[in-house]
C-alpha positions in Angstrom: -0.9 2.7 23.0 -1.0 3.3 19.3 1.2 6.0 17.9 -0.6 9.1 16.5 -0.4 9.4 12.7 -1.3 12.3 10.4 -1.7 11.5 6.7 -1.2 14.3 4.2 -2.9 13.8 0.8 -5.5 11.8 2.7 -8.1 11.8 -0.1 -5.7 10.8 -2.8 -5.1 7.3 -4.1 -2.1 6.7 -1.8 -3.5 8.6 1.1 -6.7 6.5 1.2 -4.7 3.2 1.2 -2.4 4.4 3.9 -5.4 5.3 6.1 -7.0 1.9 5.4 -3.8 -0.1 6.1 -2.9 2.0 9.2 -6.4 1.5 10.6 -6.0 -2.3 10.2 -2.4 -2.3 11.6 -3.2 -1.6 15.2 0.2 0.1 16.1 -0.8 3.4 14.5 -3.9 5.6 15.1 -5.0 8.1 12.4 -5.5 11.3 14.3 -5.2 13.8 11.4 -6.0 13.8 7.7 -4.8 16.8 5.6 -5.9 17.9 2.1 -5.6 21.0 0.0 -7.9 23.8 0.9 -11.0 23.7 -1.2 -10.8 19.9 -1.8 -14.3 18.4 -2.1 -13.6 15.9 0.7 -12.8 18.5 3.3 -15.0 18.0 6.3 -15.7 14.3 5.5 -14.7 11.5 7.8 -11.2 10.2 6.6 -12.1 6.6 7.3 -15.3 6.8 5.3 -13.4 8.4 2.3 -10.8 5.7 2.6 -13.5 3.0 2.4 -13.2 1.8 6.0 -15.3 2.5 9.1 -15.7 6.1 10.4 -12.7 7.1 12.4 -14.0 10.3 13.9 -11.3 12.2 12.1 -12.4 14.9 9.6 -10.3 15.7 6.5 -9.0 19.3 7.0 -6.8 21.8 5.4 -4.9 22.2 8.7 -2.8 19.9 10.7 -4.1 18.3 13.9 -2.0 18.7 17.0 0.3 16.2 18.6 1.3 13.7 15.9 4.0 11.2 16.6 4.6 10.7 12.8 3.4 12.2 9.6 3.2 10.4 6.2 3.0 12.7 3.2 2.0 11.4 -0.3 0.6 14.6 -1.7 1.9 17.1 -4.2 5.2 18.9 -4.2 3.5 22.2 -3.5 2.4 20.9 -0.1 5.8 19.6 1.0 7.0 22.8 2.6 4.0 23.1 4.9 4.4 19.5 6.0 8.1 19.9 6.8 7.3 23.1 8.7 4.6 21.4 10.8 6.8 18.5 11.7 9.7 20.6 12.8 7.4 22.8 14.9 5.6 19.8 16.4 8.7 17.6 16.7 7.0 14.9 14.7 8.8 12.2 12.7 8.2 12.5 8.9 7.9 9.9 6.1 8.0 11.9 2.9 6.9 9.9 -0.1 5.9 12.7 -2.5 7.9 12.6 -5.8 8.8 15.4 -8.1 10.4 17.6 -5.4 12.7 20.4 -6.6 16.1 21.2 -5.3 14.8 23.9 -2.9 12.3 21.5 -1.4 14.9 18.7 -1.0 17.1 21.2 0.7 14.4 22.0 3.2 14.0 18.4 4.0 17.8 18.0 4.5 17.8 21.0 6.8 14.9 19.7 8.8 16.8 16.4 9.3 18.9 18.2 11.9 15.8 18.7 14.1 13.6 15.7 13.4 13.9 12.1 12.1 12.9 12.0 8.4 12.7 9.3 5.8 12.5 10.7 2.2 12.3 8.2 -0.6 11.1 8.1 -4.2 9.6 4.7 -3.6 8.5 3.2 -0.2 7.9 -0.3 -1.6 10.0 -2.9 0.3 10.7 -4.9 -2.9 11.7 -1.8 -4.8 14.2 -0.8 -2.1 15.7 -4.3 -2.4 16.0 -3.6 -6.2 17.7 -0.2 -5.5 20.4 -2.2 -3.7 20.6 -5.0 -6.3 21.0 -2.7 -9.4 24.1 -1.1 -7.7 25.7 -4.4 -7.0 24.8 -5.8 -10.5 26.2 -2.8 -12.3 29.5 -2.9 -10.4 29.9 -6.7 -11.0 29.0 -6.7 -14.8 31.2 -3.7 -15.7 31.4 -1.3 -18.6 30.8 -3.8 -21.4 27.1 -4.0 -20.4 24.6 -1.4 -21.8 22.1 -0.2 -19.3 18.5 0.7 -20.1 15.7 1.6 -17.6 12.0 1.3 -18.7 9.4 2.6 -16.2 5.6 2.2 -16.7 2.9 4.0 -14.9 -0.8 4.9 -15.2 -2.0 7.6 -17.5 -2.6 10.1 -14.7 1.0 10.3 -13.4 2.3 13.8 -13.9 6.1 13.6 -13.6 8.3 11.7 -16.0 10.6 9.9 -15.7 9.5 8.5 -12.4 11.4 9.4 -9.3 12.0 5.7 -8.9 13.6 5.4 -12.3 15.9 8.3 -11.5 16.9 6.7 -8.2 17.7 3.5 -9.9 19.9 5.4 -12.4 21.6 7.4 -9.6 22.4 4.3 -7.6 24.0 2.7 -10.7 26.0 5.9 -11.4 27.2 6.0 -7.8 28.2 2.3 -7.9 30.1 2.7 -11.3 31.6 6.2 -10.9 29.4 7.7 -13.7 28.4 11.3 -13.7 24.6 11.2 -13.8 24.3 14.6 -15.4 26.4 13.4 -18.4 25.3 9.8 -18.5 21.5 9.8 -18.5 19.6 9.8 -21.9 15.9 10.3 -21.7 14.3 8.5 -24.7 15.7 8.5 -28.2 14.5 9.9 -31.5 15.8 10.9 -34.9 18.0 9.4 -37.6 21.2 9.6 -35.6 20.1 8.2 -32.2 22.6 5.4 -31.8 23.4 4.4 -28.2 26.5 6.1 -26.9 28.8 3.9 -24.8 28.6 4.5 -21.1 25.1 6.1 -21.2 22.0 4.9 -19.3 18.8 5.1 -21.2 15.6 6.0 -19.4 12.2 5.5 -21.0 8.7 6.4 -19.6 5.5 4.7 -20.5 2.1 6.1 -19.5 -0.9 3.9 -20.1 -4.2 2.8 -18.5 -4.1 2.0 -14.8 -0.6 0.6 -14.5 0.4 0.9 -10.9 4.1 0.8 -11.5 6.6 -1.3 -13.2 10.4 -0.8 -13.5 12.8 -2.9 -15.6 16.5 -2.5 -15.5 18.3 -4.1 -18.5 22.0 -4.9 -18.5 22.9 -6.1 -22.0 26.1 -7.0 -23.9 26.9 -9.0 -27.0 25.7 -12.5 -26.2 23.5 -12.0 -23.1 21.1 -9.8 -21.2 20.4 -9.6 -17.5 17.1 -8.0 -16.5 16.1 -7.0 -13.0 12.4 -5.9 -12.5 9.9 -4.8 -10.0 6.1 -4.9 -10.6 3.8 -3.3 -8.1 0.4 -5.2 -8.1 -1.3 -2.4 -6.2 -0.7 0.8 -4.2 -0.6 -1.3 -1.1 3.0 -2.1 -1.8 3.9 1.5 -1.3 1.4 2.2 1.5 2.5 -0.8 3.6 6.2 0.2 3.1 5.4 3.7 4.3 3.6 2.4 7.3 6.6 0.1 8.1 8.9 3.1 7.7 6.7 5.3 10.0 6.7 2.7 12.8 10.5 2.3 12.5 11.1 6.0 12.6 9.1 6.9 15.7 11.5 7.6 18.5 14.7 7.8 16.4 17.2 10.6 16.8 17.0 13.5 14.3 18.5 12.7 11.0 17.9 11.8 7.4 17.2 8.1 7.1 16.2 5.8 4.2 14.3 2.7 3.5 17.6 0.9 3.4 18.0 1.8 7.1 14.5 0.5 7.8 15.3 -2.8 6.0 18.9 -3.1 7.2 20.3 -3.4 3.7 23.3 -1.7 2.1 
């Protein structure tokens, strides 16, 4: 029997792809679709909005009962309600919403004592491999290599830099013993903007309909090593979230990551 799935942010770009791919997957059944109160798609069939056949599930402002797992790719303001529902219902949670504040992240951590949760800034399988690779590369290359991160996204993305770029930088800092608060430099400008040794530059590009590209450059005198990930479509994130949801169902309460799902360190 297919596990019951609720999708939060169901009428958004990511939500629609998650519904479409979950419908084709066979191991998950979309039983709930949540959107912000007043959204123009409230009351419409979630499958039709997602571009697949009618599922008999209306988009609503409230959560349906009895979900095995919830996937949330919505807005930070909605995260608290999603966490509260999952704790009360005992549902597993895959939280893919970026731009969460410290208080919201704290609520997720607290909820991990009661339900299984995966929170990640990027659910793409390939990107999570890159998270691991940049840590290993930074540790191997050492302090002589300057590190720059360039992230590119579509013109509609609200937060900058991307949560993914920050995770890349945090993983590098953890692997090299750097203090992220002191090491990260967000763009450069002015007549005295020379690179400072030991810093990590982060640069955000917003243009057109770029789904997501991240380049991590390790450069020293004589050579440059670049690790990159380029998302061709939102399906990269949606399929990763579905893979995470299926893995998470039935797990003991706790905070998990995509590294756990993929079995990588």
